[in-house]
N, C-alpha and C positions, 0 to 999 in steps of 0.2 A: 207345056208348056213349064221346067224345068226346078226348083226352089234350090236355095243352098240353105244353112244353118247354120249357125253358131253359139255353143257353148261354155263355159270355163276355158277360154284361149285356143279350143278349136273351131277345125269348119266340117260342118261333111254338104253331104252329095255325088251330083242330082238328085234329086227326089222328081216324084210326076205331084202334082195338087191332091191326089187322087191317095198316094202315101202319105204326103203329110198328114191327109186331115184321116189317114186312116189309125199314122201309128198316133194324130193326137192324141183321137178316141181312144186309143188305145192305150197309155195314160207315156209312152214309150218318150214321145213328147209331150211339151204344156204351149199355152194357149205367152207365157213371157219368157219363149225362149226370142227368139232378135233370127227374123231371115231377112231371103233376101231373093225373088223371081234371075233367070241369066239374066246378064246385061243385065239390070237394074247397080245402082251402085250407093242407096239407100236402107238401113240392116233397119225394119221396126220389126214389133212380136207377131208372132208367128197367126196369131188369129185373127189379130185384121190384115194380115197381108192376106190370107186366105182365104178370108167372108170378098176384099175387090176380087177374088183372085175368077169371082162368081159374072166382073162386068170385065171383060179383057182390059189395059190398060196400055196404049202406045205406049215404045219402051225406044229407048238411046240406045243406038245403039254403040260399045266403048270398043277403039280400039284391039286388037288383045293383045298389043304388052302394059294393055296400064296395068293397074293394081290396080284392086277389087278393097275399100276403107273397108275395116272394122273397127267394132268396141277399142277404146282403148285397153280391155284386158284383155282383145279376142286376138290369136295369129294376122299373122300377112297371107291373105289369100292370093293369088299369084294367079294370072289368067290368060299364060303367055301362049302360043301356036296350034292355042284352041287344046292344049290342055291344064285340065286343074289340075298347079300340084299342092299337095296339105301336107301340113307336118302333124303326122301322129307321132307323141314323141313315147317314152317311157312313164312321162304321164297318165293317156289312157292307158296302156298299161297297167298301168296304179287304179286305175276306177275300176276294170274288170270291163271296158271296153276294148274291145278288140276289128281288124281289118279287115275289108277281106278284099280279098283277091282283085288287082286293078280289070276292071271289063271294058266290054270296046263296048259304047253305043252309034247307034245307027251313021252322028257325024263325024264317027274316025277319033269323039275325046276320049281316054281314057280319064275316070275317074272310079272313085271308090267310096263302097258303100261303108256305112256306120251300126253296128248292130247291138242287139241286149245293151240296149246308153240310159238303162231303168235302172244294170245293174251293178252298174259301178260302186264299187265301195272305196269308204272313206280312207283315207292315209294321216298317222297322225306323226307327224315330228316331232321329236322330243329336240329340245334348245340347251345341249349339255353350258352350264352354271361354268361360268370360270373361276376361276384355282382363289380369284380375292373374294370376289362374292358370294362364297363358300365361308373364308375365313369372315366376311362380316356376319353375318346368322351367324359361328360357331362362337363372334365375341358377346354379341343381340341377347342372346340363347345364356351366357355365364352369365354377365352383368343382368339379367332379371330374375336365375339363378338366385346370384348374389341380393341383389335384393331383396327377396321373399322372406332368401335364412335369415338377414339385419334384418327385419323386419320381425322375426317370430321371433328370436334371443333378447329382440327390445321387449319388444311387451310378454316373453316367460320374468326377465329381468325384472321387471318394471309391477311385476303379479307376484314376483316372488324374491324380494333383492335379499335372504340372506344363502337364501340357496344356490342361484343361479350366480350373486357375485364374487365369491368365493371358490366358482367351479372358473367364469371369464377370468379371474384375479391369476390360475393357475397356468393357464393357454396365452399367458402377453395380452391382452387386452385391458389397456387404460379406463376406470371410470374416474366418470365425473360425479365422488360418490363424497355426503358432509355424514357426516360421524354425529351420533347420539347431543354428547357434547358437545360439538362448535357452534356458533354465534354460526348463521346466512349466511354472515361473509365474513369465508374465510378465510385471512391471509397468508403469501405465507411468515412468519413469521420461525423463526429460530431461538428466540429469545421471553419470554415475559420478563421484563422489565419489570413491570405494579402489579403483583398478584393480585389473582381474582377474588371476589370476595365469594362467590358461591359458586356450584358444579357447570353454567352455565357460559360463565365468563371465556371459560381456562381456551387458550389457543394451540394448538398441536405444531409443530411444525412439520414437515414434507413427509421428513422418515415414518416419527411414530405413527406416525397420520397413516401411511403406506403397511406399515407391520400391523396396523391397530383389523383394518383390513380387512389383509391380505387371510389375517391367522383367524376369523371366527368367530371373533367376540365380542359378542355384546351389551353394551356397557349402556345402562337405564335412573335413568332419575329413583331414590325413594321419593315417594310421598313427602311435601311439605319441603324439601333444595333442602331437605339436613344432611345429602350425599350423592355419589354411587354405587346403588352394588352390580359387579362383572361376574360374567357368567360364562365362562368356557361354554369353546363347542362340543352339543351335539354328537358330531362325527367323530369317532375315533380314529378318520386320519388327519384329522384339525386339530383333535387337544393339543389343550395348553404345554406349553413347556417352557424351560425357564427363563432362553430370550422375551419369548413372548410378554414373557414377567415385568422386566424392563419396557417393554414399550411402553405398559405404565405409569415409567418415573414422572410424568407431567402434572399429571391426573391423584398419586399420592397422597397429598392429604384429604383431596376429599374421597375416595374409596373406602365406605365402610363395614358395606358384606361382599364377602369373598369366593365364589361357587367355584374351588375348583373339583369338581365327582369324576372321577376316571379321569385326569388331568392325565401328560404326562410327566407335570413336577419333582425335581432329588430335591436331598437334603440342601444341592446349593439353592434349588431358587426357592424357595422358603429360605432362605438367607435377607434376600430380596424385597420381601414384608415389612423388612425393618423398618425402609422410609414408610411406609403405610399409621404411622402417631393416631390414627381417628375408624382403627380398621375392627370394627368390631364384632363383626363374625364371619365366623371361614370353613369350609368347607371344604374336608380333603376325602373323603368318601367314594371308595373305591382306587386310592391313589397308590401303588405300587411300590415306586421306588422309593417314598418315604418314611420313616424308620424315626428309632426312640431318639436317635440323634438328632435329627430337623427339628424335631418338635422343639427342644430344650433351647433353639432357639430366635424363640419366640416367645422366650420371655420377658427381653425387654416393654413387650406389648399392651400397657397398663388397659385402656377400653379394651381386650378383647373377651368375652364374658360365655364366643358361641363357641362350641369347636366340636365341628361333629368327624367319626376319626375310624367312622362302621366299615369296612370287611379293610381296613390298614394295619398289618401284622405292624408290635408293638413289642416291647419285650418290658417285666417290668419295673427296669431305670424309666421309664415312661412316671409310672406314678409318685417318685420325685420329682420332677417335671414341676407335674399337675397340684403338687398341693403345695411347687413354689407359687403359684399363678392367682396371686389372691382376688384378683377381678373378678377370677373367669365362676361363670355363674350354671353350666347349661358343657354333662359331656357323652357324650353320643358312642360307647367302645364295644358296642354288634362285634365277632369277629375280628376281632381284635389278636387273640392271640395270648388278651392277660390272663393267670390267670384268678378265680374264683378270688386265693386270697390277696393279691392283690387292688383288684376289685375294691372287698372289703377292708380293708385300709386306710382308704382316699375316701372312704366315708366317714370314714367315723373320725381321719384331718382335717376335713374338707365338713362336714354336717348336715350343712347347709349348701353347702354345688350337689343339683339332682346332676346325680351321676345314672345311668341308661349304658347296662353290660349286658352280659350272657354268650 
């Protein structure tokens, strides 16, 4: 009694019952493989089929022209004119399954036997991605990267607004930030019709607001709400220039202290300080573009009492200007280029003035 076995859409056989049991014992066949005896129409597990072989069952004869039904995954095994035609295609070769040459049985049937069924390999076929799917993947990666970079930049801005604000402004990224002298509800007002009673009520128009934000200037309130202190950026690339001073016009009446250390302000820019009627303290230390002629423009500032000219190159004509500034009480002239005689003359003319030269 011969049997046939189907696996992975292929049909193998015929085998004798003894061969089936031998292959099952050696692991070439599995009990879960479907098989049937020659002449049967129903496929059943090999283990169950071999177990039933001990007691022969009546076999229903099937006309030679009929096809033997297989599972949904199997190929069709056709029995016709006493010949079993099997389709062992390229899939069997890829899986390492080889077929023997046709052999002649006692009944005149030609059969093919499968060998090394348990030695087959696995063939993996990679599906090529379409151009559209590649574009979508690239866009997804780009968006995720953009979100991550945006999150990092935003975090750095909130952590270091003074440092990151000017940097982002140079890159053309608009930032909705408030000036320290603005109220929380800043309106786009181009003109202040009612004069504010204190610095915190000053409203800046958009142009002045943007110029101050980009310049890196720090504007701080003086304790007691007496006025404002303006400090130039310590970054040499963002040091205040003459144009930056004009951006302070809306705040001019409230500026009490102005620190222009290492700035790029010139004599022409010093003329803009005359609008700061309440200016009491001016620090020009290290400002290289200022001369004695520029300091002479400051004489109308009646409340100016402190002047720092350390490392600012002056000439002796400065002494006459300082003598004429009646409210000046404290002057620093280190490394200013003044002669000792000139500094001594200032001390004699203004004995109550604190003069520190050298």
